[in-house]
C-alpha positions in Angstrom: 110.0 97.3 116.2 107.9 94.2 116.2 105.5 93.3 119.0 106.8 90.1 120.6 104.6 87.2 122.0 103.1 88.2 125.3 102.7 91.9 124.3 99.3 93.5 124.2 97.4 92.9 121.0 96.5 96.2 119.2 94.0 96.5 116.4 92.6 99.1 114.0 88.8 99.0 114.8 87.5 101.8 112.6 88.6 103.9 109.6 87.1 107.0 107.9 88.3 109.5 105.3 87.0 112.5 103.5 85.7 112.5 99.9 89.0 113.8 98.5 88.7 117.0 96.6 91.0 118.9 94.2 90.3 122.1 96.3 88.5 122.9 99.5 89.2 126.6 99.7 85.8 127.2 101.3 86.6 124.9 104.2 89.1 125.3 107.0 91.1 122.4 108.2 88.7 122.0 111.2 85.7 122.0 108.9 87.3 119.4 106.7 88.3 117.3 109.6 85.2 117.3 111.8 82.9 115.0 109.7 85.7 112.4 109.5 86.2 112.4 113.3 82.5 112.1 113.9 82.2 109.2 111.4 85.1 107.2 112.8 83.7 107.6 116.4 80.2 106.7 115.2 81.5 103.4 113.7 82.5 102.3 117.2 79.9 104.0 119.3 82.6 105.8 121.2 82.5 109.4 122.4 85.5 111.8 122.6 85.6 111.2 126.3 86.1 107.5 125.8 89.4 108.0 123.9 92.4 107.6 126.1 95.0 109.0 123.7 94.8 111.2 120.6 97.6 111.7 118.1 97.7 113.7 114.8 99.9 114.1 111.8 100.0 117.3 109.6 102.5 119.9 108.3 102.8 123.5 109.2 104.5 124.1 105.9 101.3 123.2 104.0 99.2 125.3 106.4 101.6 128.2 106.2 101.6 128.9 109.9 103.3 127.6 113.0 101.6 125.2 115.4 98.7 124.9 112.9 97.7 121.5 114.5 96.5 123.2 117.6 93.6 124.7 115.6 92.6 121.3 114.4 92.1 120.3 118.0 88.9 122.3 117.9 87.5 119.5 115.8 88.4 116.9 118.4 87.1 118.8 121.4 89.9 119.5 123.8 87.8 120.2 126.8 87.7 118.5 129.2 91.5 118.2 128.8 92.7 115.2 126.7 96.0 113.3 126.4 97.2 114.5 123.0 100.3 114.4 120.8 101.3 115.4 117.3 103.9 114.5 114.7 105.0 116.8 111.9 104.7 113.8 109.6 102.2 111.7 107.7 99.5 110.3 110.0 101.0 106.8 109.6 103.7 107.9 112.0 101.1 109.3 114.4 99.6 105.8 114.3 103.0 104.4 115.2 103.2 106.6 118.2 99.7 105.7 119.3 100.5 102.0 118.8 103.5 102.3 121.2 101.4 104.1 123.7 98.8 101.3 123.7 101.5 98.6 123.6 103.0 99.9 126.8 99.7 99.9 128.6 99.4 103.7 128.7 96.0 103.6 127.0 93.4 101.2 125.8 91.9 103.3 123.0 93.5 105.9 120.7 92.2 108.2 118.0 94.7 108.9 115.2 94.0 111.5 112.5 95.8 113.4 109.7 94.9 116.0 107.2 96.4 118.2 104.5 95.4 121.0 102.3 97.7 121.1 99.3 95.5 123.1 96.9 96.2 126.7 98.2 99.9 126.7 97.4 102.6 125.1 95.2 103.2 121.7 96.7 106.1 121.0 94.4 107.9 124.0 95.9 106.8 123.4 99.5 108.2 119.9 99.5 111.7 121.2 98.8 111.8 122.1 102.5 112.3 118.4 103.3 115.6 118.4 101.5 119.1 118.6 102.9 119.4 122.3 103.7 123.1 122.7 102.8 123.6 120.8 99.5 120.2 120.0 97.9 117.5 122.5 99.1 119.4 125.6 97.8 119.1 124.1 94.3 115.3 123.9 94.6 114.7 120.6 92.9 111.0 120.1 93.2 109.2 116.8 94.1 108.4 115.8 90.6 111.9 116.5 89.3 113.3 114.2 92.1 110.8 111.5 91.3 111.8 111.8 87.6 115.4 111.1 88.6 114.3 108.0 90.4 112.2 106.9 87.4 115.1 107.5 85.0 117.4 105.5 87.2 115.0 102.5 87.0 114.7 102.8 83.3 118.5 103.0 82.9 118.8 99.9 85.1 116.4 98.0 82.9 113.8 97.6 85.7 111.0 99.4 83.9 110.1 101.6 80.9 107.5 104.2 80.1 104.8 101.8 78.9 105.2 99.8 82.1 104.8 103.0 84.2 101.7 103.9 82.3 100.3 100.5 83.1 100.9 101.0 86.8 99.0 104.3 86.6 96.1 102.8 84.7 95.7 99.8 87.0 95.7 101.9 90.2 93.1 104.3 88.8 91.0 101.5 87.4 91.0 99.9 90.8 89.7 103.1 92.4 87.0 103.4 89.8 85.9 99.8 90.4 86.0 99.9 94.2 82.5 100.5 95.6 84.1 101.5 99.0 86.5 104.1 97.5 85.9 107.8 98.1 85.8 110.2 95.1 89.0 109.7 93.1 90.5 111.9 90.4 90.8 110.8 86.8 94.2 111.8 85.4 95.1 111.3 81.8 98.5 109.9 81.0 99.2 113.2 79.1 102.4 114.8 78.1 105.8 114.7 79.8 105.8 116.8 83.0 109.4 116.1 83.8 111.0 113.3 81.6 110.4 110.4 81.8 107.3 111.1 84.0 104.1 112.1 82.3 101.1 113.8 84.0 99.5 110.4 84.7 102.7 109.1 86.4 102.2 111.7 89.1 99.7 112.0 92.0 96.7 114.4 91.9 96.9 117.4 94.1 94.0 117.5 96.5 92.8 118.1 100.0 91.6 115.5 102.5 91.7 114.0 106.0 91.5 110.5 107.5 91.2 109.0 110.9 91.5 105.6 112.6 90.7 104.2 116.0 93.0 101.8 117.7 92.0 99.5 120.6 93.8 96.9 122.7 92.8 93.3 123.4 89.2 92.5 124.3 88.3 96.2 124.0 89.0 95.9 120.3 86.7 92.8 120.0 84.0 94.8 121.7 84.2 97.7 119.3 84.6 95.8 116.0 83.2 92.5 114.7 86.5 91.7 112.9 89.4 93.8 114.2 92.5 94.3 112.0 95.2 93.2 114.4 98.6 95.0 114.0 101.0 92.0 114.0 104.0 94.2 113.4 105.0 97.7 112.5 108.4 99.3 111.9 109.8 102.3 110.1 113.3 103.1 108.7 115.0 105.9 106.9 117.5 106.1 104.0 120.5 108.4 104.0 119.5 112.1 103.7 121.9 112.7 100.8 120.3 111.6 97.5 123.8 111.1 95.9 124.8 108.3 98.3 121.6 106.3 97.7 120.7 103.7 95.0 117.4 105.1 93.9 116.4 101.8 92.2 116.1 100.1 95.6 114.7 100.7 99.0 116.7 99.0 101.7 114.8 100.9 104.5 111.4 99.5 103.2 112.9 96.0 103.1 114.3 96.2 106.6 111.1 97.7 108.0 109.1 94.9 106.4 111.4 92.3 107.8 111.2 93.8 111.3 107.4 94.0 111.0 107.2 90.3 110.1 106.0 90.8 106.6 108.1 88.0 105.2 107.1 85.4 107.8 104.0 84.4 105.9 102.4 85.6 102.6 100.1 88.5 102.5 97.0 88.7 100.2 96.8 92.5 100.0 99.3 95.3 99.9 98.4 99.0 100.1 101.5 100.9 98.9 102.0 104.6 99.4 103.6 105.2 96.0 102.7 108.7 94.8 104.7 108.2 91.6 104.4 105.2 89.3 108.1 104.4 89.4 108.0 104.1 93.2 105.6 101.2 93.0 108.2 99.3 91.0 110.8 99.9 93.7 108.4 98.9 96.5 107.2 95.7 94.8 110.8 94.6 94.6 111.7 95.6 98.2 108.6 93.9 99.6 108.8 90.8 97.4 105.3 91.1 96.1 104.3 88.7 93.4 101.3 88.6 91.1 99.3 86.7 93.8 99.1 89.8 95.9 96.3 92.4 95.3 98.2 95.7 95.2 96.3 98.9 95.9 92.7 97.8 95.5 91.8 101.2 96.7 93.6 102.9 93.9 96.5 104.2 96.1 98.0 107.6 96.1 97.8 107.8 92.3 94.1 108.1 92.7 93.9 110.3 95.7 96.9 111.9 97.5 96.0 114.2 100.4 99.5 115.0 101.6 100.1 114.1 105.3 97.1 111.7 105.3 97.8 109.4 102.3 100.1 107.1 104.3 97.5 106.7 107.1 94.9 106.0 104.5 97.0 103.1 103.3 96.8 101.5 106.7 93.1 102.4 107.0 92.3 100.9 103.6 94.1 97.7 104.4 92.3 97.5 107.8 88.9 98.2 106.2 89.4 95.2 103.8 90.0 93.0 106.9 87.0 94.4 108.6 84.8 93.5 105.5 86.3 90.1 105.2 88.0 90.9 101.8 91.5 90.2 103.2 93.0 88.0 105.9 96.6 89.3 106.0 97.5 92.6 104.6 100.6 94.8 104.3 100.4 98.6 104.5 103.2 101.0 103.6 103.7 104.7 104.1 106.4 107.0 102.9 107.7 110.5 103.4 110.4 112.6 101.9 112.0 112.5 98.4 112.4 109.3 96.5 111.0 107.0 99.3 113.4 108.4 101.9 111.4 107.3 105.0 109.3 104.2 105.0 106.9 102.6 107.4 105.5 99.0 107.0 102.6 97.5 109.0 101.3 94.0 108.9 97.6 93.5 109.7 95.6 90.3 110.2 92.1 89.3 110.8 91.1 86.5 113.1 90.5 83.1 111.4 87.0 82.8 110.0 
């Protein structure tokens, strides 16, 4: 779904995230989220009452209770009553909903936030609940085992090898360490095989975190931000649910989402890819036609910090923040959900000419 000429211009005008931690047992979701919400509002000078629409992304499975997102609204402040929505998905999809709300004229400003606490339970087991409930989920293949299947398929096809995967991991984490704007990132040694061919370093760190962005339309965006990150296009697509009918070495849904979002119309200078496993970056680079002239994951990506349900929104926020700082003029942001890049969202962001 690409915005056509004549539609409202929508921009990301502010972004904030937590200092991502391996564990935050002493903090509730609300306590983890509130500083981020205050920070993103302070960046624009807005108050909660100035926000026309609020949308969040999270998972009841991670929280271990139904309708857990309603508790997080305490951090937003739901009185006086607000216009609010929620997606049981990564916050990137909450941003998509907010974007459509603003695009249709239903709001001029929107607050989008996402959060996840992975540390209390076994994430590898929790994520099996995303699988086909009849044929795959009863087998209990965990998230790392499925990612290893994808990595092995790439190796068998001659698209990569273990040293190349190790290089992907090293580059992402070196980017995070060298980035003065990055939040605390986890150092992960390449280590031994976790599930062949994936080693510990090929996998994302488990941690807790939250992120938030503010969207605004037209001149309102220019009032709130010196250099808004305009969303020139955004689209999301899904692969077949059955892993056995997919080519795990390719991502047609990412390619189609990028095409519909206008990513191939002109080159991008930056790409923030939501690739929690090293092999997934190989797949995404091919699907998105990214060459060596594109700076990929200057933030370090999900291999450096991977708060589940917020990591995709962070990719959009990181790309937007580079435009705000003048470090990028045209950036691509990608978010994924589900096993082996099952669901994919692509957004194209631009800054105004300098």
